[in-house]
C-alpha positions in Angstrom: -2.3 -39.9 -5.9 -0.9 -36.9 -8.0 -3.0 -36.1 -11.6 -0.7 -34.6 -14.2 -2.1 -32.0 -17.4 -0.6 -33.9 -20.6 -1.3 -30.0 -21.7 0.0 -27.6 -19.8 1.8 -30.0 -17.1 -0.4 -28.3 -13.8 -0.2 -31.2 -11.1 -3.1 -32.4 -8.7 -3.1 -33.9 -5.7 -6.3 -36.1 -5.3 -7.5 -39.0 -3.2 -7.7 -42.7 -4.9 -10.9 -42.7 -3.8 -11.9 -40.2 -6.1 -10.9 -42.1 -9.2 -13.1 -46.0 -9.4 -11.2 -49.0 -10.1 -12.3 -48.9 -14.0 -11.3 -44.9 -14.6 -12.7 -42.0 -15.3 -12.6 -38.5 -17.7 -10.9 -35.4 -15.9 -10.4 -32.7 -16.4 -7.9 -29.8 -16.3 -9.5 -26.3 -14.4 -6.1 -24.3 -15.8 -6.5 -25.0 -19.6 -9.6 -27.1 -20.1 -7.9 -30.3 -21.5 -9.7 -33.3 -21.1 -8.1 -37.2 -20.2 -9.0 -40.6 -19.4 -7.2 -41.4 -16.5 -7.0 -45.2 -14.8 -6.7 -45.7 -11.2 -3.1 -46.7 -10.1 -4.3 -50.0 -8.5 -6.0 -51.3 -11.9 -3.9 -49.4 -14.9 -5.0 -50.1 -18.6 -5.1 -53.3 -20.5 -2.9 -53.0 -24.1 -5.4 -52.9 -27.1 -5.2 -56.1 -28.7 -3.8 -56.3 -32.1 -5.9 -57.2 -34.8 -5.9 -61.2 -35.2 -7.3 -61.3 -38.8 -10.9 -61.1 -40.3 -13.5 -62.7 -38.2 -17.2 -63.3 -39.1 -18.1 -63.4 -34.9 -20.2 -60.1 -33.9 -17.9 -57.6 -31.9 -19.2 -58.1 -27.7 -21.7 -55.0 -26.8 -19.8 -53.1 -23.9 -22.4 -51.1 -21.7 -20.8 -47.9 -21.4 -22.0 -47.7 -17.6 -19.6 -50.2 -16.8 -16.8 -49.8 -18.7 -14.9 -46.4 -19.6 -13.6 -47.4 -23.2 -14.3 -50.3 -25.6 -11.6 -52.5 -27.6 -10.0 -52.0 -30.6 -11.0 -55.1 -33.0 -10.4 -53.2 -36.8 -7.7 -51.3 -38.7 -4.6 -50.6 -37.7 -4.7 -46.9 -37.3 -7.8 -47.1 -34.9 -7.7 -45.5 -31.5 -7.0 -49.0 -29.1 -9.6 -47.2 -26.4 -13.0 -44.6 -26.9 -13.6 -42.4 -23.8 -16.9 -42.7 -22.0 -18.7 -39.0 -21.4 -19.0 -38.7 -17.7 -19.9 -36.2 -15.5 -17.5 -35.4 -12.7 -18.1 -35.2 -9.1 -18.3 -32.0 -7.7 -15.9 -33.0 -4.7 -13.2 -33.9 -7.9 -14.0 -30.0 -9.5 -13.2 -28.6 -6.0 -10.2 -30.1 -5.7 -9.0 -29.9 -9.1 -9.7 -25.7 -9.0 -7.9 -25.6 -5.9 -4.9 -27.1 -7.4 -5.1 -25.3 -10.4 -5.0 -22.0 -8.8 -2.0 -23.1 -6.4 -0.5 -24.1 -9.4 -0.9 -20.8 -10.9 0.0 -18.5 -7.8 3.4 -20.5 -7.6 3.9 -20.1 -10.6 3.8 -16.4 -10.5 6.2 -16.1 -7.7 8.3 -17.8 -9.5 8.4 -15.6 -12.3 8.3 -12.2 -9.9 11.3 -13.4 -7.6 13.2 -15.3 -10.7 13.4 -18.6 -7.8 14.2 -22.3 -9.9 11.1 -23.3 -6.7 9.0 -21.6 -4.0 7.5 -23.6 -0.6 4.0 -24.3 -0.6 3.5 -20.8 1.4 1.6 -22.1 4.6 -1.3 -23.4 2.5 -3.4 -25.9 3.9 -5.2 -27.7 1.2 -7.4 -30.6 3.0 -9.2 -33.0 2.0 -13.3 -31.9 0.9 -15.1 -32.0 4.5 -12.7 -30.3 6.3 -12.2 -26.5 4.8 -12.8 -24.8 7.7 -10.0 -26.4 9.6 -7.1 -24.2 8.2 -9.3 -20.9 8.6 -9.7 -22.1 12.2 -6.5 -22.8 13.3 -5.6 -19.2 11.5 -8.4 -17.6 13.8 -7.1 -19.3 17.2 -3.9 -18.4 16.7 -4.4 -14.9 16.2 -6.6 -14.7 19.3 -3.4 -16.1 21.0 -1.0 -13.9 19.0 -3.0 -10.2 20.1 -3.5 -11.4 24.0 -0.2 -10.7 25.3 0.4 -8.4 22.9 -2.8 -6.2 24.1 -2.3 -6.8 27.7 1.4 -5.4 27.4 -0.4 -1.9 25.7 -2.5 -1.8 29.0 0.4 -2.1 31.5 2.3 0.6 29.7 1.7 4.7 30.7 -0.1 6.6 28.4 2.9 8.7 26.6 0.6 10.8 24.0 2.0 14.3 23.8 0.6 16.9 25.5 -1.6 19.2 22.3 0.1 22.2 21.1 -2.1 24.8 23.1 -1.7 23.9 26.4 2.2 24.0 25.8 4.2 27.2 27.4 5.8 29.8 25.3 9.0 29.8 25.1 11.1 32.5 26.9 11.8 35.8 25.2 15.2 36.4 24.7 16.3 40.0 26.6 19.0 40.8 24.6 16.7 41.0 21.8 14.1 43.2 22.9 16.9 45.4 24.7 18.3 45.6 20.8 15.1 46.4 19.4 14.7 49.6 21.9 18.5 50.9 21.5 17.9 50.5 17.2 14.7 52.6 17.5 16.1 54.7 20.0 19.0 55.5 18.4 17.2 56.1 15.0 14.7 58.2 16.8 18.0 60.5 18.3 19.3 60.4 14.8 16.1 61.3 12.4 16.3 64.5 15.5 19.8 65.6 14.9 19.1 65.6 11.2 16.0 68.0 11.6 18.2 70.5 13.7 20.7 70.4 11.2 18.7 71.4 8.2 17.0 74.2 10.7 20.3 75.1 11.3 21.6 75.0 8.1 18.5 76.5 6.3 20.3 79.5 4.9 23.4 77.5 3.2 21.1 74.8 2.0 18.9 77.2 0.3 21.8 79.4 -1.4 23.0 76.1 -2.5 20.1 75.1 -3.9 17.7 77.4 -4.9 14.7 74.9 -5.5 14.1 74.0 -2.2 14.0 77.9 -1.2 10.0 77.6 -0.8 9.9 74.1 1.1 12.3 75.5 3.2 10.7 78.8 4.2 7.9 77.0 5.6 10.1 74.2 7.3 11.7 76.9 9.2 8.4 79.0 9.9 6.7 75.9 11.7 9.8 75.1 13.7 9.7 78.8 14.9 6.4 78.6 15.5 7.2 75.1 18.0 9.6 77.3 19.3 7.3 80.0 20.9 4.9 77.3 21.7 7.3 75.4 23.8 8.8 78.3 25.4 5.3 79.7 26.6 3.9 76.6 27.2 7.7 76.1 29.6 7.5 79.7 31.1 3.7 78.6 32.2 5.4 76.0 34.9 8.4 77.5 35.8 8.4 80.5 38.0 9.6 83.9 36.9 13.3 84.3 38.4 13.4 86.8 41.8 15.4 89.9 42.0 
């Protein structure tokens, strides 16, 4: 049977065995509202209308056997008085689970903007078999993982080799040749510049008098180098015979 909270409209699914034939008090686990719930096969009797003043004493009703007292007085008196009882722990657990389920469904509806939401595969079974859903999930997960593990073992290992073991990329021959030619050309150009400065030392000194001292030093060093080179080569080259 289904219970509906009169305040927040939360719905709970409970078994009829949880509600005795005389009815009982139930409490909403969401908002805390308590109300009297009658058994579906034993609806509450309508309150008797006052028939007039009477001197007979009202019958005594034991609160343990009845959940409410009939009204025998004023028109504004309540039709029934609720008897305070402690709820069965099993019923409290069912109400708590239903409240959590209702809260999750409402949160999903607000986030997704949908008018309805499926059951999300949740198993709210009766108390006494709480481990059935978890056992099914464990067995299902085991069946799902077994073929995958076998397939993973059958596949070859395609792990990429370490970076250190990879061969070095081939060096471009054109690049090395180009660098050698550039260095050789730069050396030849520097040598030609020094030769031109030595050959035109007098002209440079006349054009730029402030470089006279530097040019004299440079020309003297080149002359000493020429003398040393001539003597060194002369030691290895035999003199011509007449």
